[in-house]
MIVEXDO-7293 format. One line per field, with one value per residue (C-alpha): residue in three letters; residue number from 0; z, y, x. Coordinates in nm, 3 decimals. Each point is the difference from the previous one (the first is absolute). Layout:
<pts>
res = ALA;...
n = NUM;...
Z = Z;...
Y = Y;...
X = X;...
</pts>
This chain:
<pts>
res = UNK;UNK;UNK;UNK;UNK;UNK;UNK;UNK;UNK;UNK;UNK;UNK;UNK;UNK;UNK;UNK;UNK;UNK;UNK;UNK;UNK;UNK;UNK;UNK;UNK;UNK;UNK;UNK;UNK;UNK;UNK;UNK;UNK;UNK;UNK;UNK;UNK;UNK;UNK;UNK;UNK;UNK;UNK;UNK;UNK;UNK;UNK;UNK;UNK;UNK;UNK;UNK;UNK;UNK;UNK;UNK;UNK;UNK;UNK;UNK;UNK;UNK;UNK;UNK;UNK;UNK;UNK;UNK;UNK;UNK;UNK;UNK;UNK;UNK;UNK;UNK;UNK;UNK;UNK;UNK;UNK;UNK;UNK;UNK;UNK;UNK;UNK;UNK;UNK;UNK;UNK;UNK;UNK;UNK;UNK;UNK;UNK;UNK;UNK;UNK;UNK;UNK;UNK;UNK;UNK;UNK;UNK;UNK;UNK;UNK;UNK;UNK;UNK;UNK;UNK;UNK;UNK;UNK;UNK;UNK;UNK;UNK;UNK;UNK;UNK;UNK;UNK;UNK;UNK;UNK;UNK;UNK;UNK;UNK;UNK;UNK;UNK;UNK;UNK;UNK;UNK;UNK;UNK;UNK;UNK;UNK;UNK;UNK;UNK;UNK;UNK;UNK;UNK;UNK;UNK;UNK;UNK;UNK;UNK;UNK;UNK;UNK;UNK;UNK;UNK;UNK;UNK;UNK;UNK;UNK;UNK;UNK;UNK;UNK;UNK;UNK;UNK;UNK;UNK;UNK;UNK;UNK;UNK;UNK;UNK;UNK;UNK;UNK;UNK;UNK;UNK;UNK;UNK;UNK;UNK;UNK;UNK;UNK;UNK;UNK;UNK;UNK;UNK;UNK;UNK;UNK;UNK;UNK;UNK;UNK;UNK;UNK;UNK;UNK;UNK;UNK;UNK;UNK;UNK;UNK;UNK;UNK;UNK;UNK;UNK;UNK;UNK;UNK;UNK;UNK;UNK;UNK;UNK;UNK;UNK;UNK;UNK;UNK;UNK;UNK;UNK;UNK;UNK;UNK
n = 0;1;2;3;4;5;6;7;8;9;10;11;12;13;14;15;16;17;18;19;20;21;22;23;24;25;26;27;28;29;30;31;32;33;34;35;36;37;38;39;40;41;42;43;44;45;46;47;48;49;50;51;52;53;54;55;56;57;58;59;60;61;62;63;64;65;66;67;68;69;70;71;72;73;74;75;76;77;78;79;80;81;82;83;84;85;86;87;88;89;90;91;92;93;94;95;96;97;98;99;100;101;102;103;104;105;106;107;108;109;110;111;112;113;114;115;116;117;118;119;120;121;122;123;124;125;126;127;128;129;130;131;132;133;134;135;136;137;138;139;140;141;142;143;144;145;146;147;148;149;150;151;152;153;154;155;156;157;158;159;160;161;162;163;164;165;166;167;168;169;170;171;172;173;174;175;176;177;178;179;180;181;182;183;184;185;186;187;188;189;190;191;192;193;194;195;196;197;198;199;200;201;202;203;204;205;206;207;208;209;210;211;212;213;214;215;216;217;218;219;220;221;222;223;224;225;226;227;228;229;230;231;232;233;234;235;236;237;238;239;240;241;242;243
Z = -7.056;-0.179;-0.339;-0.106;-0.360;-0.239;-0.140;-0.381;-0.113;0.107;-0.213;0.215;0.277;-0.176;0.103;-0.129;0.246;-0.068;0.306;0.128;0.115;-0.245;0.132;0.316;-0.199;0.067;0.359;-0.113;-0.063;0.373;0.073;-0.248;-0.078;-0.288;0.221;0.054;0.139;-0.127;0.245;-0.115;0.126;-0.071;-0.083;0.234;0.270;0.368;0.079;0.289;0.142;0.012;0.143;0.275;0.102;0.008;0.225;0.222;0.043;0.081;0.259;0.153;0.023;0.168;0.255;0.081;0.098;-0.096;0.076;-0.020;0.128;-0.280;-0.013;0.033;-0.274;-0.325;-0.219;0.119;-0.043;-0.354;-0.081;0.141;-0.224;-0.300;0.061;0.017;-0.344;-0.140;0.189;-0.038;-0.313;-0.195;-0.035;0.021;0.103;0.081;0.029;0.078;-0.193;-0.313;-0.213;0.104;0.118;-0.178;0.100;-0.012;0.236;0.229;0.022;0.092;0.264;0.151;-0.008;0.197;0.256;0.046;0.048;0.276;0.162;0.003;0.131;0.289;0.068;-0.083;0.043;-0.329;-0.009;-0.348;-0.121;-0.307;-0.195;-0.068;-0.139;-0.166;-0.365;-0.080;-0.007;0.346;0.148;-0.043;0.190;0.275;0.022;0.043;0.265;0.198;-0.028;0.141;0.273;0.091;-0.021;-0.182;-0.353;0.032;0.351;0.150;0.296;0.099;-0.277;-0.074;-0.328;-0.222;-0.290;-0.342;-0.178;0.138;0.266;0.136;0.362;0.307;0.015;-0.371;-0.039;0.259;-0.216;-0.334;-0.142;0.019;-0.182;-0.323;0.112;0.027;0.336;0.181;0.345;0.154;0.348;0.135;-0.099;-0.363;-0.023;0.096;-0.255;-0.268;0.072;0.011;-0.322;-0.199;-0.144;-0.327;0.164;0.286;-0.224;-0.236;0.281;0.144;-0.326;0.131;-0.191;0.283;0.057;-0.096;0.318;0.031;0.254;0.199;0.014;0.083;0.305;0.123;0.001;0.113;0.139;-0.337;-0.220;0.216;-0.034;0.167;-0.049;-0.113;-0.265;-0.118;-0.033;-0.188;-0.248;-0.046;-0.074;-0.238;-0.195;-0.006;-0.153;-0.248;-0.119;-0.027;-0.223;-0.252
Y = -10.895;-0.323;-0.004;-0.352;-0.113;-0.290;-0.102;0.022;-0.082;-0.020;0.060;-0.046;0.258;0.199;-0.087;0.125;0.026;0.090;0.179;-0.073;0.364;0.206;0.325;-0.051;0.059;0.369;-0.074;-0.064;0.372;0.060;-0.209;0.171;-0.328;-0.248;-0.293;-0.260;-0.353;-0.311;-0.210;-0.347;-0.191;-0.371;0.041;-0.277;0.085;-0.061;-0.358;-0.092;-0.203;0.306;0.222;-0.245;-0.059;0.374;0.067;-0.293;0.150;0.342;-0.170;-0.176;0.331;0.160;-0.282;0.039;0.365;0.120;0.367;0.305;0.103;-0.175;-0.315;-0.230;0.158;-0.206;0.277;0.256;-0.254;-0.069;0.372;0.032;-0.279;0.139;0.326;-0.194;-0.149;0.352;0.127;-0.295;-0.179;0.296;-0.162;0.273;-0.088;-0.358;-0.230;-0.365;0.012;-0.210;0.300;0.235;-0.215;-0.237;-0.312;0.146;0.286;-0.236;-0.228;0.300;0.099;-0.349;-0.006;0.326;-0.134;-0.319;0.200;0.195;-0.319;-0.157;0.312;0.031;-0.372;0.020;-0.342;-0.105;-0.156;-0.145;-0.154;0.191;-0.315;-0.056;0.351;0.124;-0.015;-0.183;0.301;0.105;-0.349;0.013;0.329;-0.144;-0.309;0.223;0.215;-0.312;-0.127;0.325;0.016;-0.367;-0.081;-0.294;0.095;-0.214;0.056;0.290;-0.194;0.027;-0.160;-0.187;-0.024;-0.278;-0.093;-0.081;-0.072;-0.307;0.080;-0.342;-0.113;0.218;-0.012;0.045;0.285;0.205;-0.016;0.089;0.342;0.065;0.334;-0.035;-0.309;0.016;-0.010;0.104;0.122;-0.271;-0.083;-0.345;-0.140;0.115;-0.090;-0.355;0.007;0.108;-0.304;-0.238;0.125;0.070;0.338;-0.018;-0.075;0.246;0.291;-0.066;-0.015;0.339;0.167;0.056;0.023;0.058;0.277;-0.006;0.014;0.319;0.081;0.196;-0.302;-0.224;0.216;-0.024;-0.381;-0.101;-0.338;-0.101;0.146;-0.038;0.372;0.136;0.288;-0.251;-0.141;0.353;0.091;-0.322;0.079;0.352;-0.128;-0.263;0.259;0.232;-0.268;-0.096;0.359;0.040;-0.309;0.128
X = 0.453;-0.095;-0.173;-0.106;0.028;0.060;0.338;-0.020;0.354;0.361;0.310;0.310;-0.024;-0.273;-0.356;-0.335;-0.285;-0.365;-0.137;-0.349;-0.034;0.215;-0.143;0.206;0.318;-0.055;0.096;0.360;0.043;-0.031;0.307;0.231;0.177;-0.008;0.107;-0.272;-0.011;-0.175;-0.198;-0.102;-0.304;-0.029;-0.368;-0.116;-0.250;0.068;-0.098;-0.233;0.289;0.226;-0.272;-0.096;0.361;0.077;-0.300;0.098;0.348;-0.148;-0.222;0.301;0.189;-0.302;-0.022;0.370;-0.065;0.347;0.055;-0.222;-0.339;-0.190;0.211;-0.300;-0.211;0.017;-0.143;0.257;0.278;-0.117;0.007;0.352;0.127;-0.187;0.184;0.328;-0.073;-0.013;0.303;0.239;-0.128;-0.135;-0.343;-0.261;-0.355;0.093;-0.300;-0.070;-0.327;-0.044;-0.096;0.282;0.291;0.240;0.188;0.352;-0.081;-0.193;0.305;0.217;-0.255;-0.004;0.380;0.007;-0.248;0.203;0.321;-0.174;-0.131;0.345;0.168;-0.244;-0.060;-0.371;-0.170;-0.163;-0.345;0.062;0.325;0.130;0.094;-0.369;-0.051;0.320;0.110;0.324;0.239;-0.119;0.022;0.379;0.019;-0.220;0.223;0.306;-0.171;-0.095;0.357;0.142;-0.266;0.057;-0.372;-0.158;-0.099;-0.313;-0.139;0.199;0.142;0.371;0.205;0.319;0.188;-0.134;0.225;-0.138;0.328;0.178;0.259;0.094;0.010;0.048;0.379;0.062;-0.250;0.190;0.310;-0.156;-0.083;-0.375;-0.005;-0.202;-0.193;-0.380;-0.176;-0.319;-0.096;-0.221;-0.120;0.087;-0.343;0.019;0.370;-0.094;-0.281;0.249;0.217;-0.296;-0.156;0.314;0.100;-0.195;-0.337;0.061;0.103;-0.291;-0.255;0.102;0.111;0.353;0.327;0.247;0.253;0.368;0.207;0.206;0.268;-0.257;-0.230;0.293;0.079;-0.360;0.005;0.352;-0.107;-0.147;0.273;0.309;0.065;0.312;0.240;0.262;-0.233;-0.085;0.369;0.076;-0.277;0.134;0.352;-0.134;-0.204;0.298;0.224;-0.271;-0.039;0.375;0.031;-0.255
</pts>
């Protein structure tokens, strides 16, 4: 059960809350427990941008007709994901309306829809970079990197370095882990080089993803990944930790 209220004060771990519906406190007696949880809302209403993008994603999922008798029904799909917000995020009575919803929950909802789309290879009618807030752009960049699809247009991608890695021969010898990169198709990779990194990243609101060993394995031709290189890194890190 959720009882909304207003935060009055905080002293360390002790908080004082004024409830909007204090009469509902009687409901606590039914649970026989004094343990409660605090749920925080950022107070900002769902934006039209969030709402439109969420509905576009639901429409894309419906068009993909993934599983089930009612796979192509947007309204039923929306209800299923609303239920998931309650079950997995603990958000009761989730809404995308301006009067009932808030931005934080809407971002979580969009994040859940995007995860589903990536998992099931749902074609997107709108590119997320135009609709996502900054924290979620980074997650989308990473998902594109792991799926090997262009972060801008969704076409098959190659690894595009942001941090300087030198020429072809030298880059195969160096350690790429920790350097920034993006997943770009050949067309947008060429555009990156023609425009320069600063203009390209600013245009598409990208920051790049730090290369991990998992990413390195996915793009061996661009990173020079090999079992030998992996073992050399492991021994180097081991010696470094031993010397500390």
